[in-house]
N, C-alpha and C positions, 0 to 999 in steps of 0.2 A: 504494500500500500504506500502510495506517495501522495503528499498533500502540498499544493502550491498556493501560497497566499499572496494576495496583491491588493492594492487600493489604498495603502497608507499614504500619509502626507502631512502637511502642515496646514492648519486652519485656525482662524480666530475663534474665540469663545462665542458660542451660539451658532456656529456653523455646523455643517454636515459632511460626513464621509461615508462611503460604502466600501466595505472590505469584501473580497471574494476569496473563496477557497475551492480550488478545483482538485478533485480526488481522482486517482487512477489506481488500477490494480484490484478493483472490486470483484464481485458485486457488493453493494453497500446496503442492500434492502433492509438488513437487520442492524445496521450500525447506528450509534448515537454520535452525532457530530456536534462539535462545540468550539467556542472561542474562549481563550484565556488571555490574560495580559500580565505584564510584569513591568512595574515602574522602577526607576533607578533606586537601589537601596531597599527595595521591598520584595516580599515574597510574591510568587506567581499566584494570581487569583482567578477564580472562575468568573466568566462574564455571562455566557449564555449557552444553551444547548438545545438541540432539536433532534427528534427522531427522523430517520431518513424519509419517512412517509410525510413528515411535516405536521403530524397530528399533535404531538406532544412537544411543548417548549418550556424552558425554564430560564429564569433571569436572576442575576444578582440584584439585590435590592437597590444598589447604587445606580443601576442603569434602567430599571423598570420605568416604562413610560417614555423613555428616550431612545432606546435601542430596540431593533427588531431583527430577529434571526429568521431566515427562510431558506428553502431549498429549491433548486431547479434540477429535478431528477434527470431530465433529458440531457442536461449539460454536466451532470455529476458535480454540481457546484453548490456550495453553501454561501449565503450572503449574511453580512452583518451591517444593517443600515443604522448609522449612528447620527442622531439628531441632537440639537441643543447641547453640543459638546462643551465640556468644561475643562479648565486647565488640569484638574485632577484626573481626567481621562487620558492624559499623556502617558504613553507606555508602549512597549513592544507587544503587539497582538499576535497570538499564535493560534493556528487552527489545530484542532484535535479530533481524532476519530477513535471510537471505542468499539471493538468487534463484539459479536455476540458472546464470546468466551472471555471477554474482559481484557483483551490486549489493547494497549494504548499506542496510537501512532501520532506523531507530531510533524507539523510542517515548519519550515523556517519562518520566523516572525517577520512582521512588517511594522515599521515605526509609525506611530500616530503622535503628532505634537500639536497641542492646543495652546495657543497664546492668549493672554488676557488683554 
């Protein structure tokens, strides 16, 4: 399994970005896909997750109402739409996939920088 993340960048507070994570090496029908982030000097933290079917989603309290995770099964891609960004959202965002037997796969992170 390989995960390729893209879409990071620099934005001012209140702005938006959309991250993409394209997966290969599936099938992924029973996988849980997610996004995590790590800010400088901090532990990696959970941001959001989604079942590959798109039915079940979970969000960290800090991003609820601002971020939306979604899937496009035809493109093997998971998206993270990030709105109303805050400086505290600045971090390296990484895509994660968990197989039905609990194996974790990680993609290379993408930097998100939010300036005040």
